[in-house]
C-alpha positions as a Markdown table, in Angstrom:
| # | Residue | x | y | z |
|---|---|---|---|---|
| 1 | Met | 0.0 | 0.0 | 0.0 |
| 2 | Asp | 1.0 | 3.6 | -0.5 |
| 3 | Arg | -0.4 | 7.1 | -0.5 |
| 4 | Val | 0.2 | 7.4 | -4.2 |
| 5 | Pro | -0.6 | 5.0 | -7.0 |
| 6 | Gly | 2.1 | 2.6 | -8.3 |
| 7 | Cys | 2.4 | -0.5 | -10.4 |
| 8 | Trp | 2.6 | -2.7 | -7.3 |
| 9 | Thr | 0.2 | -0.7 | -5.1 |
| 10 | Ser | -3.1 | -2.5 | -4.3 |
| 11 | Val | -4.2 | -0.2 | -1.5 |
| 12 | Ile | -4.0 | 3.6 | -1.7 |
| 13 | Gly | -4.2 | 5.6 | 1.5 |
| 14 | Asp | -2.5 | 6.8 | 4.7 |
| 15 | Leu | -1.6 | 4.2 | 7.3 |
| 16 | Arg | -2.7 | 6.6 | 10.0 |
| 17 | Asp | -6.2 | 5.8 | 9.0 |
| 18 | Arg | -7.3 | 2.5 | 10.6 |
| 19 | Pro | -9.6 | 1.4 | 7.7 |
| 20 | Val | -6.6 | 1.7 | 5.4 |
| 21 | Arg | -4.5 | -0.4 | 7.7 |
| 22 | Leu | -7.2 | -3.0 | 7.9 |
| 23 | Ala | -7.7 | -3.1 | 4.2 |
| 24 | Ala | -3.9 | -3.7 | 3.7 |
| 25 | Leu | -3.8 | -6.4 | 6.3 |
| 26 | Gln | -6.8 | -8.4 | 5.2 |
| 27 | Ser | -5.8 | -12.1 | 4.7 |
| 28 | Ala | -2.1 | -11.2 | 5.2 |
| 29 | Asp | 0.1 | -13.9 | 6.8 |
| 30 | Val | 3.1 | -11.5 | 7.0 |
| 31 | Leu | 3.3 | -7.7 | 7.6 |
| 32 | Val | 6.3 | -6.1 | 5.9 |
| 33 | His | 6.5 | -2.6 | 7.3 |
| 34 | Thr | 8.7 | -0.1 | 5.5 |
| 35 | Ala | 6.7 | 3.1 | 5.8 |
| 36 | Ala | 8.4 | 6.0 | 7.6 |
| 37 | Leu | 9.4 | 9.6 | 7.5 |
| 38 | His | 13.1 | 9.6 | 6.8 |
| 39 | Ala | 16.2 | 11.6 | 7.6 |
| 40 | Pro | 15.7 | 14.2 | 4.7 |
| 41 | His | 12.4 | 15.1 | 6.5 |
| 42 | Val | 14.2 | 16.2 | 9.7 |
| 43 | Gly | 13.9 | 19.9 | 10.2 |
| 44 | Arg | 11.2 | 20.1 | 7.5 |
| 45 | Leu | 8.4 | 18.4 | 9.5 |
| 46 | Ala | 7.5 | 18.7 | 13.1 |
| 47 | Asp | 8.7 | 16.1 | 15.6 |
| 48 | Ala | 5.1 | 15.3 | 16.4 |
| 49 | Glu | 4.6 | 14.2 | 12.7 |
| 50 | Phe | 7.6 | 11.9 | 13.0 |
| 51 | Arg | 6.1 | 10.3 | 16.1 |
| 52 | Ala | 2.7 | 9.9 | 14.6 |
| 53 | Val | 4.0 | 8.3 | 11.4 |
| 54 | Asn | 7.0 | 6.3 | 12.6 |
| 55 | Val | 5.8 | 5.3 | 16.1 |
| 56 | Gly | 2.0 | 5.7 | 16.1 |
| 57 | Val | 1.5 | 3.9 | 12.8 |
| 58 | Thr | 3.7 | 1.1 | 13.8 |
| 59 | Ala | 1.8 | 0.6 | 17.0 |
| 60 | Gly | -1.5 | 0.6 | 15.1 |
| 61 | Leu | -0.3 | -1.8 | 12.5 |
| 62 | Leu | 1.0 | -4.3 | 15.1 |
| 63 | Asp | -2.3 | -4.2 | 17.0 |
| 64 | Asp | -4.4 | -4.6 | 13.9 |
| 65 | Ala | -2.1 | -7.4 | 12.5 |
| 66 | Ala | -2.5 | -9.3 | 15.8 |
| 67 | Ser | -6.3 | -8.9 | 15.7 |
| 68 | Leu | -6.5 | -10.2 | 12.1 |
| 69 | Gly | -4.3 | -13.2 | 12.7 |
| 70 | Thr | -1.1 | -12.1 | 10.9 |
| 71 | Leu | 1.6 | -14.6 | 11.8 |
| 72 | Arg | 4.9 | -12.6 | 11.4 |
| 73 | Val | 6.2 | -9.1 | 11.2 |
| 74 | Leu | 9.2 | -7.8 | 9.2 |
| 75 | Tyr | 10.2 | -4.2 | 10.2 |
| 76 | Ile | 12.6 | -2.2 | 8.1 |
| 77 | Ser | 14.7 | 0.0 | 10.3 |
| 78 | Ser | 18.0 | 1.8 | 9.6 |
| 79 | Thr | 21.6 | 1.7 | 10.7 |
| 80 | Ser | 21.0 | 5.4 | 11.3 |
| 81 | Val | 19.6 | 4.4 | 14.8 |
| 82 | Tyr | 23.2 | 3.9 | 16.0 |
| 83 | Gly | 23.5 | 7.7 | 15.8 |
| 84 | His | 26.3 | 9.2 | 17.8 |
| 85 | Ala | 27.8 | 5.7 | 18.4 |
| 86 | Leu | 29.0 | 5.9 | 14.8 |
| 87 | Val | 31.4 | 8.8 | 15.5 |
| 88 | Pro | 35.0 | 7.4 | 15.6 |
| 89 | Thr | 37.6 | 8.1 | 18.2 |
| 90 | Asp | 41.1 | 6.8 | 17.4 |
| 91 | Arg | 39.8 | 4.2 | 15.0 |
| 92 | Ala | 36.9 | 3.3 | 12.7 |
| 93 | Val | 33.8 | 2.1 | 14.4 |
| 94 | Trp | 33.0 | -1.6 | 13.9 |
| 95 | Val | 29.2 | -1.6 | 13.7 |
| 96 | Asp | 27.6 | -4.8 | 14.7 |
| 97 | Glu | 24.4 | -5.4 | 16.7 |
| 98 | Gln | 26.4 | -5.2 | 20.0 |
| 99 | Leu | 27.0 | -1.5 | 19.5 |
| 100 | Thr | 24.5 | 0.5 | 21.6 |
| 101 | Pro | 22.4 | 2.9 | 19.6 |
| 102 | Leu | 22.8 | 6.6 | 20.6 |
| 103 | Pro | 20.1 | 8.4 | 18.6 |
| 104 | Arg | 21.0 | 11.9 | 17.4 |
| 105 | Asp | 17.7 | 13.2 | 15.9 |
| 106 | Ile | 14.0 | 12.6 | 15.8 |
| 107 | Tyr | 14.4 | 10.2 | 12.9 |
| 108 | Asp | 16.8 | 8.0 | 14.9 |
| 109 | Glu | 14.7 | 8.3 | 18.0 |
| 110 | Thr | 11.4 | 7.3 | 16.3 |
| 111 | Lys | 12.9 | 4.4 | 14.3 |
| 112 | Leu | 14.4 | 3.0 | 17.5 |
| 113 | Ala | 11.1 | 3.5 | 19.3 |
| 114 | Ala | 9.3 | 1.6 | 16.6 |
| 115 | Glu | 11.9 | -1.2 | 16.8 |
| 116 | Glu | 11.1 | -1.5 | 20.5 |
| 117 | Leu | 7.4 | -1.8 | 19.7 |
| 118 | Val | 8.1 | -4.6 | 17.2 |
| 119 | Ala | 10.4 | -6.5 | 19.6 |
| 120 | Ala | 7.7 | -6.3 | 22.4 |
| 121 | Cys | 4.7 | -7.3 | 20.2 |
| 122 | Thr | 3.0 | -10.7 | 20.6 |
| 123 | Leu | 3.7 | -11.7 | 17.0 |
| 124 | Ser | 6.9 | -13.4 | 15.7 |
| 125 | Ser | 9.0 | -10.5 | 14.4 |
| 126 | Val | 12.3 | -9.6 | 13.0 |
| 127 | Thr | 13.9 | -6.1 | 12.4 |
| 128 | Leu | 16.4 | -5.4 | 9.6 |
| 129 | Arg | 18.6 | -2.3 | 10.1 |
| 130 | Ile | 19.4 | -1.5 | 6.5 |
| 131 | Ala | 22.4 | 0.5 | 5.5 |
| 132 | Arg | 22.5 | 3.4 | 2.9 |
| 133 | Cys | 20.8 | 2.2 | -0.3 |
| 134 | Phe | 19.5 | 5.2 | -2.2 |
| 135 | Pro | 20.8 | 6.5 | -5.6 |
| 136 | Glu | 24.0 | 8.5 | -5.6 |
| 137 | Pro | 26.6 | 9.5 | -8.2 |
| 138 | Leu | 28.7 | 6.4 | -9.0 |
| 139 | Pro | 32.0 | 7.5 | -7.3 |
| 140 | Val | 30.1 | 8.4 | -4.1 |
| 141 | Arg | 28.2 | 5.1 | -4.3 |
| 142 | Ala | 31.3 | 3.1 | -4.8 |
| 143 | Arg | 33.0 | 4.7 | -1.8 |
| 144 | His | 30.0 | 4.0 | 0.4 |
| 145 | Leu | 29.8 | 0.4 | -0.8 |
| 146 | Leu | 33.2 | -0.2 | 0.6 |
| 147 | His | 32.1 | 0.1 | 4.2 |
| 148 | Arg | 28.6 | 1.5 | 4.9 |
| 149 | Ala | 26.1 | 0.9 | 2.0 |
| 150 | Val | 24.1 | -1.9 | 0.4 |
| 151 | Asp | 22.4 | -2.5 | -2.9 |
| 152 | Val | 18.6 | -2.4 | -2.7 |
| 153 | Ala | 18.4 | -5.9 | -4.4 |
| 154 | Asp | 20.4 | -7.3 | -1.5 |
| 155 | Val | 18.0 | -5.6 | 1.0 |
| 156 | Ala | 15.1 | -7.3 | -0.8 |
| 157 | Ala | 16.9 | -10.7 | -0.7 |
| 158 | Ala | 17.5 | -10.2 | 3.0 |
| 159 | Gly | 13.8 | -9.6 | 3.6 |
| 160 | Val | 12.8 | -12.7 | 1.8 |
| 161 | Leu | 15.3 | -14.8 | 3.7 |
| 162 | Ala | 14.2 | -13.3 | 7.1 |
| 163 | Met | 10.6 | -14.2 | 6.3 |
| 164 | Ala | 11.5 | -17.7 | 5.1 |
| 165 | His | 13.3 | -18.4 | 8.4 |
| 166 | Ser | 10.2 | -18.1 | 10.6 |
| 167 | Asn | 12.0 | -19.1 | 13.8 |
| 168 | Val | 14.5 | -16.1 | 13.5 |
| 169 | Thr | 13.7 | -13.1 | 15.7 |
| 170 | Gly | 15.7 | -10.1 | 16.7 |
| 171 | Arg | 17.5 | -7.2 | 15.0 |
| 172 | Phe | 20.1 | -7.5 | 12.2 |
| 173 | Asn | 22.3 | -5.2 | 10.3 |
| 174 | Ile | 21.9 | -5.5 | 6.5 |
| 175 | Ser | 24.9 | -4.1 | 4.6 |
| 176 | Gly | 27.8 | -5.1 | 2.4 |
| 177 | Pro | 29.5 | -7.0 | 1.1 |
| 178 | His | 32.5 | -5.1 | 2.6 |
| 179 | Pro | 36.2 | -6.2 | 2.3 |
| 180 | Phe | 37.4 | -5.1 | 5.8 |
| 181 | Arg | 37.9 | -7.0 | 9.1 |
| 182 | Arg | 37.5 | -5.8 | 12.6 |
| 183 | Glu | 41.3 | -5.7 | 13.1 |
| 184 | Asp | 41.5 | -3.1 | 10.3 |
| 185 | Cys | 39.7 | -0.4 | 12.2 |
| 186 | Leu | 42.8 | 1.4 | 13.6 |
| 187 | Ala | 44.5 | 1.4 | 10.2 |
| 188 | Leu | 41.2 | 2.5 | 8.4 |
| 189 | Ser | 41.2 | 5.7 | 10.4 |
| 190 | His | 44.7 | 6.6 | 9.3 |
| 191 | Asp | 45.3 | 5.1 | 5.8 |
| 192 | Ala | 42.3 | 3.4 | 4.4 |
| 193 | Gly | 43.8 | 3.3 | 0.9 |
| 194 | Ala | 46.6 | 1.0 | 2.2 |
| 195 | Val | 44.1 | -1.3 | 3.8 |
| 196 | Leu | 42.0 | -1.4 | 0.6 |
| 197 | Ala | 45.1 | -2.2 | -1.5 |
| 198 | Lys | 45.9 | -5.0 | 0.9 |
| 199 | Arg | 42.4 | -6.6 | 1.2 |
| 200 | Val | 41.1 | -6.1 | -2.4 |
| 201 | Pro | 43.9 | -4.9 | -4.7 |
| 202 | Asp | 41.6 | -5.3 | -7.8 |
| 203 | Val | 39.1 | -2.8 | -6.3 |
| 204 | Phe | 41.9 | -0.4 | -5.4 |
| 205 | Gln | 43.2 | -0.5 | -8.9 |
| 206 | Ala | 39.7 | -0.2 | -10.4 |
| 207 | Phe | 39.2 | 3.1 | -8.4 |
| 208 | Arg | 42.4 | 4.4 | -10.0 |
| 209 | Asp | 41.3 | 3.2 | -13.4 |
| 210 | Gln | 38.0 | 5.0 | -13.1 |
| 211 | Gly | 39.7 | 8.2 | -11.9 |
| 212 | Trp | 37.9 | 8.0 | -8.5 |
| 213 | Ser | 39.7 | 9.1 | -5.4 |
| 214 | Val | 40.6 | 6.4 | -3.0 |
| 215 | Pro | 39.4 | 7.3 | 0.5 |
| 216 | Asp | 42.1 | 8.4 | 3.0 |
| 217 | Arg | 40.1 | 7.5 | 6.0 |
| 218 | Leu | 36.9 | 5.6 | 6.8 |
| 219 | Asp | 34.9 | 6.2 | 9.9 |
| 220 | Arg | 32.9 | 3.0 | 10.2 |
| 221 | Val | 32.3 | -0.5 | 8.9 |
| 222 | Tyr | 28.9 | -2.2 | 9.0 |
| 223 | Asp | 29.0 | -5.9 | 9.9 |
| 224 | Ser | 26.2 | -8.2 | 8.7 |
| 225 | Thr | 27.7 | -11.4 | 10.1 |
| 226 | Ala | 24.8 | -12.0 | 12.5 |
| 227 | Ala | 22.3 | -11.9 | 9.6 |
| 228 | Arg | 24.5 | -14.4 | 7.6 |
| 229 | Ser | 24.5 | -16.8 | 10.6 |
| 230 | Ala | 20.8 | -16.4 | 11.5 |
| 231 | Phe | 19.2 | -16.7 | 8.0 |
| 232 | Gly | 21.9 | -17.0 | 5.4 |
| 233 | Tyr | 22.1 | -13.4 | 4.2 |
| 234 | Arg | 24.9 | -13.1 | 1.6 |
| 235 | Pro | 25.0 | -9.8 | -0.3 |
| 236 | Val | 26.3 | -10.1 | -3.8 |
| 237 | Arg | 25.9 | -6.6 | -5.4 |
| 238 | Gly | 28.8 | -4.8 | -3.7 |
| 239 | Val | 31.5 | -2.5 | -5.0 |
| 240 | Arg | 32.8 | -5.0 | -7.5 |
| 241 | Gln | 29.4 | -5.2 | -9.2 |
| 242 | Leu | 29.2 | -1.5 | -9.3 |
| 243 | Leu | 32.6 | -1.3 | -10.8 |
| 244 | Arg | 31.7 | -3.8 | -13.5 |
| 245 | Asp | 28.6 | -1.8 | -14.3 |
| 246 | Ala | 30.6 | 1.4 | -14.5 |
| 247 | Ala | 33.1 | -0.3 | -16.9 |
| 248 | Asp | 30.2 | -1.5 | -19.1 |
| 249 | Gly | 29.1 | 2.1 | -19.8 |
| 250 | Pro | 26.7 | 4.8 | -18.8 |
| 251 | Ser | 23.6 | 2.7 | -19.4 |
| 252 | His | 24.2 | 1.3 | -15.9 |
| 253 | Glu | 24.3 | 4.6 | -14.1 |
């Protein structure tokens, strides 16, 4: 469902309206909840609007899903909830699910509050904290795919896997694939190019061939190991795929 028509949209309306929620949930075995106000809305919309959409709607959907017999909930959250915890000190931050979120704005606060509602609901549930996955210029996208982004096709695959493994619950980072290891964090904050050349020399050279700057420092690395262990998440559309697309020509941009 959505507020605007689309080729895959069967219900048009605002999820703040209960009849719309009920129409969307009729005969649904699974609730996949992706609707939210996002970071670009911060400062443009009132905090109360964020709470109504990101928290209030989630609470309503969970109650309605339970009353209609929905079996499972997949909530799409964001790695943004880690907030201030993503700020490095003397080394890059290794971001796994053990890192305690420190929300920095109303977006982070409300996404985390919605996560808590999902975790506490009576339905079987799983939350995916997805990394950056929106369109960007190729050089920017390539840099982010090294350590803090994910292709939207891999996000979709993660969602399918998380639903297929009905016994899996909890919260999982969805990012990558990334070439770095936890022991690289200190070096990444001082000479990321050297670490890149060591771990994936072909990627390092491809950046040079494309005329893209190799990052001097990286501030964080997202770790999706828990999702791989829990439900077999294995991202495939990483920086190497983007580089192959770039080499094939502008039709892939």
